[in-house]
N, C-alpha and C positions, 0 to 999 in steps of 0.2 A: 538402211536400217528398216525403213517402212516396208520395203519389198520383202525383207527377211521376215518381218512380223507377219505379213499376209501369207507368206509361204508356210510358216509354222502353223498359223491359224487354220489354213486349208488342210494341212496334214492332220491336225487334231480332229477336224470335222470328219475327214475321211476315215480316221481311225475309229471315231465314235460310231459312224455309220456301219463300219465293218463289224464292230463289236455287237451292235444292235442286230445285224443280220445273223450273227452266230447264235443268238438266243431267241430269235423269232422263228416260229414254225414255217415250214414250206407251205403247208396248207392244213386245213381241217380235212382229214382223209377218211374218217370212220364215224358213222352215226350208227351205233350198235343197238339193235333190238333183241331182247330175249322174249320169245313168243311161245304160246302154248302149242301152236301148230306151225312148225317151220315151213313146211311145203305150201300150205295154204297162204301164208304170208308172202312167200315168194310169188305165188300166182297172182295175188292181189296187186302187187307193185308192177309185175310184168304186164298183166292184162289191162289195168286201168291207167297206169302212168308211163307205160312204154319202157319200163326198166329192162336192162339186159344183164344177164349173168356175166360176171367177170372171172377170168382165170387167175389162179394164184401162181406163184413161182413153183417150178417143179421140185424144188428142194424141200422135202418134208412138209408138204402143204397140210393145213388143218382141214380135217374132214367134217368138222362140226359147225363150220361157218360158211354161209353163202354171201357172196359179194354182188350187189346189184347197183348198176350205174344208170341213173335217170338222164343225165346230160353230161357229155364229155367235158372234162376239165374240172368237174365238181367232186365232192365227197361221194363215196359209195355208201349205200345203206347196207349194213351188215346184219344178217339174220341168223340167230341161233335158237335152239330150244334151251330150256333151262338145264343147267349143269346138275351134277358133275359130268365132265366130259372124258370119255376113254382116252388114255394116253397123256392126259394133263394132270400134273401134280400141283396141288395148291398148298401154300404155306399155312393157311388157316384151315384146320380140319373142320371148322364149323361154317365154312364159307357157304355151303348150300343147306345147312341145317336151319332153315328159316321157315316160319309159318307162311304158307302160300295163301295170298288173298286172291280169290277167284275173280276173273274179269266180270265187270258189270258196268252199265252206264250210270249207275248211281254211286260209284266210288267217289270220295271227295277228291278235289284237286290236290296235288302234292308238290312241294317245293322241288325245284330242279326244272328240267326241260319238260314243258307242258304240251307243245305240239311242234310238228314239222310242217312248214308251209311251202307250197309249190307255186310257182308263177305260171301264168297262161296268158295268151294274148286276148282271148275273148271268154270272159267268165260265163256268160249265158250259154254259149255253145258247149263249154266244158261241163257245166252242170247237167245239161240235157243229155250229153253223151254218157256221163257217169251214171246218171239215174237210169238210163236205158240198160246199162250193164249191171244194175242191181244195187248201186251204191245208195246208202241212206244218209241224207243230209240232216244235220242238227239245226242249222240256220243258214238260209241262202242269202241273207242280208246282214252279214256279220261285220261288226265294227272292230278293227284292229286297235290295240292299245296305243301303238305308236303312230298309226295313220288312220284315224277314224273316218276320213273322207275316201279312203281307198275302197274299191269294190272287192268284197271278199265273201267267202262261204266256208262253212266248217262242216265236216262229215265224220262219220265213224269209220276208222280203219280197223284192222284186225284187233281182237281183244279189247274193243272199245277204246282204242287210242285215237285221240283227235288228230285230224289232218286238215289243214287250212289251204284253200286255193285263193290266190290273189291275182287280180287282173293287172297286167302290165302291158299297156298298149305298145310300148317301145321294145318289148322283149324280142331280142334278135337271135335267140337260141335256135339251134337247128332241130330241136326236138319239141314236141307239143308242151311238155312240162319241164321245169327246171327247179332246183332248190331255190326258194326265195329267201326264207329266214328261219331261224330256230328261236322259238319263244320260251323264255324262262320265267317262272314265278320265283321271286327272291324275297327272302325275309328282310334283308338289309341291302338296299340298293347300292350304297356307297361301298360296302364290303365286297360286293360282287364286281363292281366296276374296278376296284383296286385289284382283286384277284385276277381277272382277265387281262388287266393292263400289265401287271407285274409278272405274272407267270407265263402268259401267252402273247404278250406284247400287243394286246388289243387296243384299238383307238376308238374313242367316243366320237361319233359323227353327229349325234343329235340327242338332246335329253331335256326332260322336264323334271318336276319334283319327284314324280313316281315312276317314270319310264326313261330308259336310256337305250339308244341304238348304238351298237358297236360293230366295228369290222374286226373280226378275229379269224386268223388263218384263211383269209380270202373269202369268208362267208359272213353273212349278216346275222348278228345275234341281237335279239330284243330282250332286255331285262326289265321286268315290271314287278312292283310290289303287288300284293293282293288288292290294295286300294286302287292301284293303277289299272287293274284288270276288272274292276267292279266286283271283286270277290270279298266275302266276309273272312277276314284274317283268322278268326277263331275256328273256321271250318276248313282251313288248308292244312293238310297232314304234313308232318315232318318225316323225313326219311329215317328209317330205323334199321339197324343190322338184324333185328329180330323178325322182320317181315319182308316178304318178296311179292312184288307186283310186276306183271308182264308189261313191257313197254321199253322205251329207250333207257337203257341201263347206264351207258357211258359213251363218251366221245373220245376219239383218238386223233392227236395232232402229229403229223409226220415231220421229221427233221432229217437232215443229212447226218448229224451227230447230236444226240440228245444231251450229252454230257455238259456243254456250256449252259444250256437252258436249265437243266437240273440243278447245277451248282448255283446259278443265279437265283432260282426260286428258293433253294435251301438257305442261301445267305440272307434272304429276306424273311426267313422264319417260317416258311411253309412246310408242312409235314408231308412226308411221302410214305405211303403204305408199302411201296416197293421201290428200292433204289434201282438204277439202271441194271437190268438183268437180261442176259441172253435166254430167250424162252426155249424150253426143251419140249419135244413132243415124242412120246414113246421112247423117252430117254435118249433122243438124238437131237442135236442142235437144229434150230430153225433159222430163218433169215432175219428174225425179229429180235430187237432189244427194246425192252419196255421199262418205263418208270410210271408209277401210279400215285396220283394225289387226288384231292377232292375239292369241290367248290365250298364256299362257306356254308352252304345248305346241305352238304354231305353227298352230292352227286359225284360219282367217280369220273375222273378225267385222266387221260393217258398222254404221255409223250412216248413216241416210238420212232425207231429207224428201221428201215427194211433194206438189207443189203441189195445193191444193184438197182434201186428205184428211188427217184427223187422228184417224180412228177405224178400227176393223177393216173390212175389205172387206165391202160389203153388196150390190154389184151382181152378180147371177148372170148367167152367160153365156147361160143358157137362158130368160131373161126378156126 
């Protein structure tokens, strides 16, 4: 009887793990920037961070997106100009009818993703090389909200988007830079932890009263309240459908099949602006199926599957 009990118990654990695998993303696959100058943004990441353009599948590829890979196995940085995009139909006719806020170093911080951070083995050498290439640093002795003792620096990227560099002595990557973490400013820390845990199966690996570090889709996310970042809460802007700012607009998580994850999130009460839908481009089907939701602070988040691909991009455009 005892042996039978353990057999059943083990089977239940295996079933639970399999069910968890069905709703967990394969990886964070897409960090998507909308930028005022698509070509200069591509050159920025290629020249300064060693990014390489990645090829799309040959079946009806999107012409308005560039895919850049900084380190093999990680998410790509996707770059587009502001829409509307030829060949793409949108359900909301007002999708791009928003007041554009011009890039400026004086814009207030905004809830949602605040910066993309890269790792490097030697911060001092990286700073010297980047400055030689014309990069302007905001702070060369920057304190990270989750790791105040870490060596870090912050610089201006295209359209005055912040990029952080963090020294990791044990970085074993084969490229000079790799994605280190994604930093979020959140209005409600608990609500955002709950969102990333329930929708994208994220795991908290460290937290304090105002800051939480999570592993989501194979990448590190740092969530911090304004107070946790030393910011005045009254001066942090909320996201609004009436205004458009250049920068990281959304993230995309890849699945083999998005339906189980979508159904799980819907069952937990999360709203989706788009249920799983095969994307059309110039009225022809693409390899992508998307579902779109948002964080508690209104930043767009995507679930998607791409026919024939279940790993990080490996096809370089220059090969």
